[in-house]
PyMOL commands that place a pseudoatom at each C-alpha (Angstrom):
pseudoatom trace, name=CA, resn=LEU, resi=1, chain=A, elem=C, hetatm=0, pos=[0.031, 0.037, -0.047]
pseudoatom trace, name=CA, resn=GLU, resi=2, chain=A, elem=C, hetatm=0, pos=[2.794, 2.377, 0.830]
pseudoatom trace, name=CA, resn=LEU, resi=3, chain=A, elem=C, hetatm=0, pos=[4.744, 1.636, -2.342]
pseudoatom trace, name=CA, resn=ALA, resi=4, chain=A, elem=C, hetatm=0, pos=[1.569, 1.829, -4.418]
pseudoatom trace, name=CA, resn=TRP, resi=5, chain=A, elem=C, hetatm=0, pos=[0.919, 5.348, -3.010]
pseudoatom trace, name=CA, resn=GLU, resi=6, chain=A, elem=C, hetatm=0, pos=[4.501, 6.390, -3.712]
pseudoatom trace, name=CA, resn=ALA, resi=7, chain=A, elem=C, hetatm=0, pos=[4.406, 4.968, -7.283]
pseudoatom trace, name=CA, resn=LEU, resi=8, chain=A, elem=C, hetatm=0, pos=[1.211, 6.829, -8.143]
pseudoatom trace, name=CA, resn=THR, resi=9, chain=A, elem=C, hetatm=0, pos=[2.493, 10.168, -6.771]
pseudoatom trace, name=CA, resn=ASP, resi=10, chain=A, elem=C, hetatm=0, pos=[5.733, 9.663, -8.597]
pseudoatom trace, name=CA, resn=ALA, resi=11, chain=A, elem=C, hetatm=0, pos=[3.662, 9.145, -11.799]
pseudoatom trace, name=CA, resn=GLY, resi=12, chain=A, elem=C, hetatm=0, pos=[1.808, 12.466, -11.090]
pseudoatom trace, name=CA, resn=VAL, resi=13, chain=A, elem=C, hetatm=0, pos=[-1.474, 10.659, -10.251]
pseudoatom trace, name=CA, resn=PRO, resi=14, chain=A, elem=C, hetatm=0, pos=[-3.090, 11.763, -6.902]
pseudoatom trace, name=CA, resn=PRO, resi=15, chain=A, elem=C, hetatm=0, pos=[-3.884, 8.345, -5.396]
pseudoatom trace, name=CA, resn=MET, resi=16, chain=A, elem=C, hetatm=0, pos=[-7.299, 9.154, -4.028]
pseudoatom trace, name=CA, resn=SER, resi=17, chain=A, elem=C, hetatm=0, pos=[-8.399, 10.634, -7.468]
pseudoatom trace, name=CA, resn=LEU, resi=18, chain=A, elem=C, hetatm=0, pos=[-8.771, 7.087, -8.647]
pseudoatom trace, name=CA, resn=GLY, resi=19, chain=A, elem=C, hetatm=0, pos=[-11.611, 6.273, -6.229]
pseudoatom trace, name=CA, resn=GLY, resi=20, chain=A, elem=C, hetatm=0, pos=[-14.573, 4.655, -7.969]
pseudoatom trace, name=CA, resn=SER, resi=21, chain=A, elem=C, hetatm=0, pos=[-12.607, 3.992, -11.126]
pseudoatom trace, name=CA, resn=ASP, resi=22, chain=A, elem=C, hetatm=0, pos=[-11.787, 0.695, -12.822]
pseudoatom trace, name=CA, resn=ALA, resi=23, chain=A, elem=C, hetatm=0, pos=[-8.126, 0.986, -11.888]
pseudoatom trace, name=CA, resn=GLY, resi=24, chain=A, elem=C, hetatm=0, pos=[-6.550, -2.439, -11.478]
pseudoatom trace, name=CA, resn=VAL, resi=25, chain=A, elem=C, hetatm=0, pos=[-4.035, -3.887, -8.990]
pseudoatom trace, name=CA, resn=TYR, resi=26, chain=A, elem=C, hetatm=0, pos=[-1.848, -6.874, -9.942]
pseudoatom trace, name=CA, resn=VAL, resi=27, chain=A, elem=C, hetatm=0, pos=[0.623, -8.078, -7.327]
pseudoatom trace, name=CA, resn=ALA, resi=28, chain=A, elem=C, hetatm=0, pos=[3.118, -10.937, -7.202]
pseudoatom trace, name=CA, resn=ALA, resi=29, chain=A, elem=C, hetatm=0, pos=[3.686, -12.896, -4.113]
pseudoatom trace, name=CA, resn=ASN, resi=30, chain=A, elem=C, hetatm=0, pos=[5.212, -16.387, -3.552]
pseudoatom trace, name=CA, resn=SER, resi=31, chain=A, elem=C, hetatm=0, pos=[6.198, -17.233, -0.022]
pseudoatom trace, name=CA, resn=ASN, resi=32, chain=A, elem=C, hetatm=0, pos=[3.923, -16.659, 2.946]
pseudoatom trace, name=CA, resn=ASP, resi=33, chain=A, elem=C, hetatm=0, pos=[6.365, -16.738, 5.884]
pseudoatom trace, name=CA, resn=TYR, resi=34, chain=A, elem=C, hetatm=0, pos=[4.667, -14.144, 7.973]
pseudoatom trace, name=CA, resn=GLY, resi=35, chain=A, elem=C, hetatm=0, pos=[1.197, -15.524, 7.384]
pseudoatom trace, name=CA, resn=ARG, resi=36, chain=A, elem=C, hetatm=0, pos=[2.228, -18.984, 8.502]
pseudoatom trace, name=CA, resn=ARG, resi=37, chain=A, elem=C, hetatm=0, pos=[3.838, -17.764, 11.604]
pseudoatom trace, name=CA, resn=LEU, resi=38, chain=A, elem=C, hetatm=0, pos=[0.691, -15.705, 12.543]
pseudoatom trace, name=CA, resn=LEU, resi=39, chain=A, elem=C, hetatm=0, pos=[-1.750, -18.536, 11.785]
pseudoatom trace, name=CA, resn=GLU, resi=40, chain=A, elem=C, hetatm=0, pos=[0.314, -21.089, 13.675]
pseudoatom trace, name=CA, resn=ASP, resi=41, chain=A, elem=C, hetatm=0, pos=[0.336, -18.919, 16.785]
pseudoatom trace, name=CA, resn=ILE, resi=42, chain=A, elem=C, hetatm=0, pos=[-3.262, -19.904, 17.616]
pseudoatom trace, name=CA, resn=GLN, resi=43, chain=A, elem=C, hetatm=0, pos=[-3.438, -17.944, 20.985]
pseudoatom trace, name=CA, resn=ASN, resi=44, chain=A, elem=C, hetatm=0, pos=[-2.500, -14.709, 19.423]
pseudoatom trace, name=CA, resn=THR, resi=45, chain=A, elem=C, hetatm=0, pos=[-4.150, -14.918, 16.027]
pseudoatom trace, name=CA, resn=GLY, resi=46, chain=A, elem=C, hetatm=0, pos=[-7.164, -12.677, 15.570]
pseudoatom trace, name=CA, resn=ALA, resi=47, chain=A, elem=C, hetatm=0, pos=[-9.469, -11.089, 13.134]
pseudoatom trace, name=CA, resn=TYR, resi=48, chain=A, elem=C, hetatm=0, pos=[-6.639, -9.341, 11.252]
pseudoatom trace, name=CA, resn=ALA, resi=49, chain=A, elem=C, hetatm=0, pos=[-5.228, -12.715, 10.257]
pseudoatom trace, name=CA, resn=VAL, resi=50, chain=A, elem=C, hetatm=0, pos=[-8.163, -13.132, 7.777]
pseudoatom trace, name=CA, resn=ASN, resi=51, chain=A, elem=C, hetatm=0, pos=[-7.038, -10.454, 5.448]
pseudoatom trace, name=CA, resn=GLY, resi=52, chain=A, elem=C, hetatm=0, pos=[-3.524, -9.876, 6.724]
pseudoatom trace, name=CA, resn=THR, resi=53, chain=A, elem=C, hetatm=0, pos=[-1.975, -13.196, 5.983]
pseudoatom trace, name=CA, resn=THR, resi=54, chain=A, elem=C, hetatm=0, pos=[-3.252, -14.006, 2.438]
pseudoatom trace, name=CA, resn=PHE, resi=55, chain=A, elem=C, hetatm=0, pos=[-1.901, -13.324, -0.988]
pseudoatom trace, name=CA, resn=TYR, resi=56, chain=A, elem=C, hetatm=0, pos=[-5.166, -11.774, -2.201]
pseudoatom trace, name=CA, resn=GLY, resi=57, chain=A, elem=C, hetatm=0, pos=[-5.049, -9.362, 0.670]
pseudoatom trace, name=CA, resn=ILE, resi=58, chain=A, elem=C, hetatm=0, pos=[-1.893, -7.750, -0.739]
pseudoatom trace, name=CA, resn=ALA, resi=59, chain=A, elem=C, hetatm=0, pos=[-3.766, -6.541, -3.774]
pseudoatom trace, name=CA, resn=ASN, resi=60, chain=A, elem=C, hetatm=0, pos=[-7.165, -6.146, -2.196]
pseudoatom trace, name=CA, resn=ARG, resi=61, chain=A, elem=C, hetatm=0, pos=[-5.832, -3.942, 0.542]
pseudoatom trace, name=CA, resn=VAL, resi=62, chain=A, elem=C, hetatm=0, pos=[-4.698, -1.375, -2.101]
pseudoatom trace, name=CA, resn=SER, resi=63, chain=A, elem=C, hetatm=0, pos=[-7.969, -1.621, -3.982]
pseudoatom trace, name=CA, resn=TYR, resi=64, chain=A, elem=C, hetatm=0, pos=[-9.960, -1.277, -0.720]
pseudoatom trace, name=CA, resn=PHE, resi=65, chain=A, elem=C, hetatm=0, pos=[-8.057, 1.756, 0.590]
pseudoatom trace, name=CA, resn=LEU, resi=66, chain=A, elem=C, hetatm=0, pos=[-8.068, 3.608, -2.700]
pseudoatom trace, name=CA, resn=ASP, resi=67, chain=A, elem=C, hetatm=0, pos=[-11.681, 2.493, -3.627]
pseudoatom trace, name=CA, resn=LEU, resi=68, chain=A, elem=C, hetatm=0, pos=[-10.654, 0.856, -6.845]
pseudoatom trace, name=CA, resn=ARG, resi=69, chain=A, elem=C, hetatm=0, pos=[-13.246, -1.098, -8.809]
pseudoatom trace, name=CA, resn=GLY, resi=70, chain=A, elem=C, hetatm=0, pos=[-11.034, -2.827, -11.429]
pseudoatom trace, name=CA, resn=PRO, resi=71, chain=A, elem=C, hetatm=0, pos=[-9.308, -6.227, -11.383]
pseudoatom trace, name=CA, resn=SER, resi=72, chain=A, elem=C, hetatm=0, pos=[-7.439, -6.926, -8.111]
pseudoatom trace, name=CA, resn=MET, resi=73, chain=A, elem=C, hetatm=0, pos=[-5.352, -10.096, -7.856]
pseudoatom trace, name=CA, resn=ALA, resi=74, chain=A, elem=C, hetatm=0, pos=[-2.311, -11.699, -6.402]
pseudoatom trace, name=CA, resn=VAL, resi=75, chain=A, elem=C, hetatm=0, pos=[-0.200, -13.798, -8.812]
pseudoatom trace, name=CA, resn=ASP, resi=76, chain=A, elem=C, hetatm=0, pos=[1.998, -16.765, -7.849]
pseudoatom trace, name=CA, resn=THR, resi=77, chain=A, elem=C, hetatm=0, pos=[4.193, -18.178, -10.638]
pseudoatom trace, name=CA, resn=ALA, resi=78, chain=A, elem=C, hetatm=0, pos=[7.307, -18.510, -8.398]
pseudoatom trace, name=CA, resn=CYS, resi=79, chain=A, elem=C, hetatm=0, pos=[10.170, -16.396, -9.571]
pseudoatom trace, name=CA, resn=ALA, resi=80, chain=A, elem=C, hetatm=0, pos=[8.257, -15.164, -12.650]
pseudoatom trace, name=CA, resn=GLY, resi=81, chain=A, elem=C, hetatm=0, pos=[5.496, -13.651, -10.551]
pseudoatom trace, name=CA, resn=SER, resi=82, chain=A, elem=C, hetatm=0, pos=[6.252, -9.984, -11.119]
pseudoatom trace, name=CA, resn=LEU, resi=83, chain=A, elem=C, hetatm=0, pos=[6.597, -10.346, -14.834]
pseudoatom trace, name=CA, resn=THR, resi=84, chain=A, elem=C, hetatm=0, pos=[3.382, -12.449, -14.952]
pseudoatom trace, name=CA, resn=ALA, resi=85, chain=A, elem=C, hetatm=0, pos=[1.620, -9.737, -13.111]
pseudoatom trace, name=CA, resn=LEU, resi=86, chain=A, elem=C, hetatm=0, pos=[2.975, -7.143, -15.580]
pseudoatom trace, name=CA, resn=HIS, resi=87, chain=A, elem=C, hetatm=0, pos=[1.743, -9.363, -18.455]
pseudoatom trace, name=CA, resn=LEU, resi=88, chain=A, elem=C, hetatm=0, pos=[-1.743, -9.719, -17.012]
pseudoatom trace, name=CA, resn=ALA, resi=89, chain=A, elem=C, hetatm=0, pos=[-1.894, -5.886, -16.326]
pseudoatom trace, name=CA, resn=SER, resi=90, chain=A, elem=C, hetatm=0, pos=[-0.797, -5.171, -19.899]
pseudoatom trace, name=CA, resn=GLN, resi=91, chain=A, elem=C, hetatm=0, pos=[-3.535, -7.425, -21.225]
pseudoatom trace, name=CA, resn=GLY, resi=92, chain=A, elem=C, hetatm=0, pos=[-6.100, -5.656, -18.993]
pseudoatom trace, name=CA, resn=LEU, resi=93, chain=A, elem=C, hetatm=0, pos=[-4.952, -2.276, -20.403]
pseudoatom trace, name=CA, resn=ARG, resi=94, chain=A, elem=C, hetatm=0, pos=[-5.029, -3.366, -24.060]
pseudoatom trace, name=CA, resn=SER, resi=95, chain=A, elem=C, hetatm=0, pos=[-8.401, -4.947, -23.748]
pseudoatom trace, name=CA, resn=GLY, resi=96, chain=A, elem=C, hetatm=0, pos=[-9.932, -1.883, -22.104]
pseudoatom trace, name=CA, resn=GLU, resi=97, chain=A, elem=C, hetatm=0, pos=[-10.680, -3.814, -18.888]
pseudoatom trace, name=CA, resn=THR, resi=98, chain=A, elem=C, hetatm=0, pos=[-8.802, -1.158, -16.828]
pseudoatom trace, name=CA, resn=PRO, resi=99, chain=A, elem=C, hetatm=0, pos=[-7.529, 2.340, -17.695]
pseudoatom trace, name=CA, resn=ILE, resi=100, chain=A, elem=C, hetatm=0, pos=[-4.661, 2.276, -15.282]
pseudoatom trace, name=CA, resn=ALA, resi=101, chain=A, elem=C, hetatm=0, pos=[-2.837, -0.502, -13.544]
pseudoatom trace, name=CA, resn=ILE, resi=102, chain=A, elem=C, hetatm=0, pos=[-0.741, -0.665, -10.323]
pseudoatom trace, name=CA, resn=VAL, resi=103, chain=A, elem=C, hetatm=0, pos=[1.714, -3.606, -10.634]
pseudoatom trace, name=CA, resn=GLY, resi=104, chain=A, elem=C, hetatm=0, pos=[4.031, -4.839, -7.942]
pseudoatom trace, name=CA, resn=GLY, resi=105, chain=A, elem=C, hetatm=0, pos=[6.016, -7.705, -6.468]
pseudoatom trace, name=CA, resn=LEU, resi=106, chain=A, elem=C, hetatm=0, pos=[7.420, -8.276, -3.096]
pseudoatom trace, name=CA, resn=ASN, resi=107, chain=A, elem=C, hetatm=0, pos=[9.265, -10.768, -0.894]
pseudoatom trace, name=CA, resn=ILE, resi=108, chain=A, elem=C, hetatm=0, pos=[9.708, -10.741, 2.826]
pseudoatom trace, name=CA, resn=MET, resi=109, chain=A, elem=C, hetatm=0, pos=[11.677, -13.590, 4.565]
pseudoatom trace, name=CA, resn=ALA, resi=110, chain=A, elem=C, hetatm=0, pos=[10.199, -13.908, 8.072]
pseudoatom trace, name=CA, resn=THR, resi=111, chain=A, elem=C, hetatm=0, pos=[11.491, -17.338, 8.849]
pseudoatom trace, name=CA, resn=PRO, resi=112, chain=A, elem=C, hetatm=0, pos=[14.419, -19.509, 7.781]
pseudoatom trace, name=CA, resn=ALA, resi=113, chain=A, elem=C, hetatm=0, pos=[12.221, -22.516, 6.836]
pseudoatom trace, name=CA, resn=LEU, resi=114, chain=A, elem=C, hetatm=0, pos=[11.953, -21.890, 3.056]
pseudoatom trace, name=CA, resn=ASN, resi=115, chain=A, elem=C, hetatm=0, pos=[15.720, -21.147, 2.829]
pseudoatom trace, name=CA, resn=VAL, resi=116, chain=A, elem=C, hetatm=0, pos=[16.350, -24.501, 4.559]
pseudoatom trace, name=CA, resn=ALA, resi=117, chain=A, elem=C, hetatm=0, pos=[13.999, -26.380, 2.212]
pseudoatom trace, name=CA, resn=LEU, resi=118, chain=A, elem=C, hetatm=0, pos=[15.383, -24.775, -0.945]
pseudoatom trace, name=CA, resn=ASP, resi=119, chain=A, elem=C, hetatm=0, pos=[18.940, -25.537, 0.191]
pseudoatom trace, name=CA, resn=ALA, resi=120, chain=A, elem=C, hetatm=0, pos=[18.012, -29.199, 0.646]
pseudoatom trace, name=CA, resn=ALA, resi=121, chain=A, elem=C, hetatm=0, pos=[16.535, -29.230, -2.816]
pseudoatom trace, name=CA, resn=GLY, resi=122, chain=A, elem=C, hetatm=0, pos=[19.735, -27.890, -4.259]
pseudoatom trace, name=CA, resn=ALA, resi=123, chain=A, elem=C, hetatm=0, pos=[18.277, -24.637, -5.356]
pseudoatom trace, name=CA, resn=MET, resi=124, chain=A, elem=C, hetatm=0, pos=[20.328, -22.226, -3.219]
pseudoatom trace, name=CA, resn=SER, resi=125, chain=A, elem=C, hetatm=0, pos=[23.744, -21.068, -4.248]
pseudoatom trace, name=CA, resn=PRO, resi=126, chain=A, elem=C, hetatm=0, pos=[26.383, -21.787, -1.623]
pseudoatom trace, name=CA, resn=ASP, resi=127, chain=A, elem=C, hetatm=0, pos=[27.633, -18.106, -1.759]
pseudoatom trace, name=CA, resn=GLY, resi=128, chain=A, elem=C, hetatm=0, pos=[24.146, -16.702, -1.688]
pseudoatom trace, name=CA, resn=ARG, resi=129, chain=A, elem=C, hetatm=0, pos=[24.595, -15.031, -5.087]
pseudoatom trace, name=CA, resn=SER, resi=130, chain=A, elem=C, hetatm=0, pos=[22.536, -15.421, -8.312]
pseudoatom trace, name=CA, resn=LYS, resi=131, chain=A, elem=C, hetatm=0, pos=[24.580, -15.916, -11.439]
pseudoatom trace, name=CA, resn=ALA, resi=132, chain=A, elem=C, hetatm=0, pos=[21.908, -16.275, -14.133]
pseudoatom trace, name=CA, resn=PHE, resi=133, chain=A, elem=C, hetatm=0, pos=[23.140, -17.286, -17.603]
pseudoatom trace, name=CA, resn=ASP, resi=134, chain=A, elem=C, hetatm=0, pos=[26.678, -17.670, -16.264]
pseudoatom trace, name=CA, resn=LYS, resi=135, chain=A, elem=C, hetatm=0, pos=[28.730, -20.873, -16.652]
pseudoatom trace, name=CA, resn=ASP, resi=136, chain=A, elem=C, hetatm=0, pos=[29.394, -20.669, -12.908]
pseudoatom trace, name=CA, resn=ALA, resi=137, chain=A, elem=C, hetatm=0, pos=[25.691, -20.649, -11.956]
pseudoatom trace, name=CA, resn=ASP, resi=138, chain=A, elem=C, hetatm=0, pos=[25.144, -22.950, -9.053]
pseudoatom trace, name=CA, resn=GLY, resi=139, chain=A, elem=C, hetatm=0, pos=[21.748, -21.972, -7.619]
pseudoatom trace, name=CA, resn=TYR, resi=140, chain=A, elem=C, hetatm=0, pos=[20.219, -18.639, -6.655]
pseudoatom trace, name=CA, resn=GLY, resi=141, chain=A, elem=C, hetatm=0, pos=[20.409, -16.192, -3.745]
pseudoatom trace, name=CA, resn=ARG, resi=142, chain=A, elem=C, hetatm=0, pos=[17.174, -15.168, -2.115]
pseudoatom trace, name=CA, resn=GLY, resi=143, chain=A, elem=C, hetatm=0, pos=[16.609, -11.555, -1.003]
pseudoatom trace, name=CA, resn=GLU, resi=144, chain=A, elem=C, hetatm=0, pos=[13.936, -9.227, 0.336]
pseudoatom trace, name=CA, resn=GLY, resi=145, chain=A, elem=C, hetatm=0, pos=[12.440, -6.341, -1.490]
pseudoatom trace, name=CA, resn=ALA, resi=146, chain=A, elem=C, hetatm=0, pos=[9.454, -4.838, -3.170]
pseudoatom trace, name=CA, resn=GLY, resi=147, chain=A, elem=C, hetatm=0, pos=[8.731, -2.774, -6.214]
pseudoatom trace, name=CA, resn=VAL, resi=148, chain=A, elem=C, hetatm=0, pos=[5.658, -1.152, -7.771]
pseudoatom trace, name=CA, resn=VAL, resi=149, chain=A, elem=C, hetatm=0, pos=[5.103, 0.516, -11.221]
pseudoatom trace, name=CA, resn=VAL, resi=150, chain=A, elem=C, hetatm=0, pos=[2.073, 2.304, -12.727]
pseudoatom trace, name=CA, resn=LEU, resi=151, chain=A, elem=C, hetatm=0, pos=[1.026, 1.464, -16.228]
pseudoatom trace, name=CA, resn=LYS, resi=152, chain=A, elem=C, hetatm=0, pos=[-1.224, 3.182, -18.761]
pseudoatom trace, name=CA, resn=ARG, resi=153, chain=A, elem=C, hetatm=0, pos=[-1.839, 2.804, -22.447]
pseudoatom trace, name=CA, resn=LEU, resi=154, chain=A, elem=C, hetatm=0, pos=[0.695, 5.002, -24.187]
pseudoatom trace, name=CA, resn=ALA, resi=155, chain=A, elem=C, hetatm=0, pos=[-1.869, 7.112, -25.914]
pseudoatom trace, name=CA, resn=ASP, resi=156, chain=A, elem=C, hetatm=0, pos=[-3.560, 7.829, -22.528]
pseudoatom trace, name=CA, resn=ALA, resi=157, chain=A, elem=C, hetatm=0, pos=[-0.319, 8.621, -20.899]
pseudoatom trace, name=CA, resn=ARG, resi=158, chain=A, elem=C, hetatm=0, pos=[0.544, 11.143, -23.634]
pseudoatom trace, name=CA, resn=ARG, resi=159, chain=A, elem=C, hetatm=0, pos=[-2.942, 12.658, -23.541]
pseudoatom trace, name=CA, resn=ASP, resi=160, chain=A, elem=C, hetatm=0, pos=[-2.612, 13.203, -19.763]
pseudoatom trace, name=CA, resn=GLY, resi=161, chain=A, elem=C, hetatm=0, pos=[0.949, 14.590, -19.960]
pseudoatom trace, name=CA, resn=ASP, resi=162, chain=A, elem=C, hetatm=0, pos=[2.322, 11.777, -17.793]
pseudoatom trace, name=CA, resn=PRO, resi=163, chain=A, elem=C, hetatm=0, pos=[6.122, 11.113, -17.645]
pseudoatom trace, name=CA, resn=VAL, resi=164, chain=A, elem=C, hetatm=0, pos=[6.767, 7.970, -19.781]
pseudoatom trace, name=CA, resn=LEU, resi=165, chain=A, elem=C, hetatm=0, pos=[9.770, 5.996, -18.484]
pseudoatom trace, name=CA, resn=ALA, resi=166, chain=A, elem=C, hetatm=0, pos=[9.421, 2.949, -20.657]
pseudoatom trace, name=CA, resn=VAL, resi=167, chain=A, elem=C, hetatm=0, pos=[7.049, 1.296, -23.273]
pseudoatom trace, name=CA, resn=ILE, resi=168, chain=A, elem=C, hetatm=0, pos=[5.968, -2.388, -23.082]
pseudoatom trace, name=CA, resn=LEU, resi=169, chain=A, elem=C, hetatm=0, pos=[5.757, -3.601, -26.710]
pseudoatom trace, name=CA, resn=GLY, resi=170, chain=A, elem=C, hetatm=0, pos=[4.601, -7.065, -25.876]
pseudoatom trace, name=CA, resn=SER, resi=171, chain=A, elem=C, hetatm=0, pos=[4.835, -10.051, -23.538]
pseudoatom trace, name=CA, resn=VAL, resi=172, chain=A, elem=C, hetatm=0, pos=[4.308, -13.817, -23.352]
pseudoatom trace, name=CA, resn=VAL, resi=173, chain=A, elem=C, hetatm=0, pos=[3.737, -16.112, -20.506]
pseudoatom trace, name=CA, resn=SER, resi=174, chain=A, elem=C, hetatm=0, pos=[4.704, -19.776, -20.876]
pseudoatom trace, name=CA, resn=GLN, resi=175, chain=A, elem=C, hetatm=0, pos=[5.793, -22.736, -18.918]
pseudoatom trace, name=CA, resn=ASP, resi=176, chain=A, elem=C, hetatm=0, pos=[8.996, -24.732, -19.561]
pseudoatom trace, name=CA, resn=GLY, resi=177, chain=A, elem=C, hetatm=0, pos=[7.254, -28.063, -19.458]
pseudoatom trace, name=CA, resn=ARG, resi=178, chain=A, elem=C, hetatm=0, pos=[9.502, -30.981, -18.649]
pseudoatom trace, name=CA, resn=SER, resi=179, chain=A, elem=C, hetatm=0, pos=[13.275, -30.332, -18.010]
pseudoatom trace, name=CA, resn=ASP, resi=180, chain=A, elem=C, hetatm=0, pos=[16.046, -31.817, -15.891]
pseudoatom trace, name=CA, resn=GLY, resi=181, chain=A, elem=C, hetatm=0, pos=[14.037, -30.887, -12.828]
pseudoatom trace, name=CA, resn=MET, resi=182, chain=A, elem=C, hetatm=0, pos=[11.014, -28.926, -11.775]
pseudoatom trace, name=CA, resn=MET, resi=183, chain=A, elem=C, hetatm=0, pos=[13.227, -25.881, -10.822]
pseudoatom trace, name=CA, resn=ALA, resi=184, chain=A, elem=C, hetatm=0, pos=[15.638, -26.275, -13.753]
pseudoatom trace, name=CA, resn=PRO, resi=185, chain=A, elem=C, hetatm=0, pos=[15.234, -24.301, -16.935]
pseudoatom trace, name=CA, resn=ASN, resi=186, chain=A, elem=C, hetatm=0, pos=[14.474, -25.778, -20.373]
pseudoatom trace, name=CA, resn=ALA, resi=187, chain=A, elem=C, hetatm=0, pos=[16.524, -23.958, -22.939]
pseudoatom trace, name=CA, resn=GLU, resi=188, chain=A, elem=C, hetatm=0, pos=[14.449, -25.055, -25.912]
pseudoatom trace, name=CA, resn=ALA, resi=189, chain=A, elem=C, hetatm=0, pos=[11.151, -23.970, -24.232]
pseudoatom trace, name=CA, resn=GLN, resi=190, chain=A, elem=C, hetatm=0, pos=[12.642, -20.557, -23.335]
pseudoatom trace, name=CA, resn=GLU, resi=191, chain=A, elem=C, hetatm=0, pos=[13.886, -20.086, -26.873]
pseudoatom trace, name=CA, resn=HIS, resi=192, chain=A, elem=C, hetatm=0, pos=[10.388, -20.862, -28.161]
pseudoatom trace, name=CA, resn=MET, resi=193, chain=A, elem=C, hetatm=0, pos=[8.981, -18.230, -25.831]
pseudoatom trace, name=CA, resn=LEU, resi=194, chain=A, elem=C, hetatm=0, pos=[11.453, -15.617, -27.003]
pseudoatom trace, name=CA, resn=ARG, resi=195, chain=A, elem=C, hetatm=0, pos=[10.637, -16.333, -30.627]
pseudoatom trace, name=CA, resn=GLN, resi=196, chain=A, elem=C, hetatm=0, pos=[6.970, -16.031, -29.851]
pseudoatom trace, name=CA, resn=VAL, resi=197, chain=A, elem=C, hetatm=0, pos=[7.187, -12.629, -28.140]
pseudoatom trace, name=CA, resn=TYR, resi=198, chain=A, elem=C, hetatm=0, pos=[9.476, -11.147, -30.763]
pseudoatom trace, name=CA, resn=GLY, resi=199, chain=A, elem=C, hetatm=0, pos=[7.268, -12.502, -33.522]
pseudoatom trace, name=CA, resn=ARG, resi=200, chain=A, elem=C, hetatm=0, pos=[4.056, -11.130, -31.988]
pseudoatom trace, name=CA, resn=VAL, resi=201, chain=A, elem=C, hetatm=0, pos=[5.361, -7.661, -31.675]
pseudoatom trace, name=CA, resn=GLY, resi=202, chain=A, elem=C, hetatm=0, pos=[7.188, -7.700, -34.974]
pseudoatom trace, name=CA, resn=ILE, resi=203, chain=A, elem=C, hetatm=0, pos=[10.580, -6.664, -33.916]
pseudoatom trace, name=CA, resn=SER, resi=204, chain=A, elem=C, hetatm=0, pos=[14.001, -8.368, -34.473]
pseudoatom trace, name=CA, resn=PRO, resi=205, chain=A, elem=C, hetatm=0, pos=[16.049, -9.476, -31.472]
pseudoatom trace, name=CA, resn=ALA, resi=206, chain=A, elem=C, hetatm=0, pos=[19.052, -7.917, -33.239]
pseudoatom trace, name=CA, resn=THR, resi=207, chain=A, elem=C, hetatm=0, pos=[17.559, -4.428, -32.671]
for i in range(1, 207): cmd.bond("trace and resi %d" % i, "trace and resi %d" % (i + 1))
show_as sticks, trace
zoom trace
């Protein structure tokens, strides 16, 4: 909620001005460390645990506070969550389902449990660093953080005199299918995805 407010003001959009509109909220979340801790503490769990420990509550809290009537959802596609949320928001904008979209992703590590499980599965890098697409890649390093962006159709942003920082030409969501392991990438499937998205938007990767 705090970052959504900051992102809107940075975009020159007074947050409360969106009340009653079809503005959408798309948020990625994957691990629920804090929620599990709160729900397992039966004696101290109360009414706030209903909306305060769920993925949907992350998006719905923003929609509720700002009185937004558009799509409001949490997306869990593991490490691809934020890009999937961005893809869904872009689709909503292009179809006219929503005129403006708040898109975000976050991760908070409130217990060591998931780190222990991922390490046992061989997913964690021994030095805690991610080395994507590198010959020395040996797992990934987890971290905490959050980010929020505000999206509009380009014509609408120009009409409203908004600052345009980037343009999303197109996106594709796909799954790797079968690979060397459920958490291991499939190079052939990822190449197929890249060919799809470049083909759909009609641009050459060489550019």
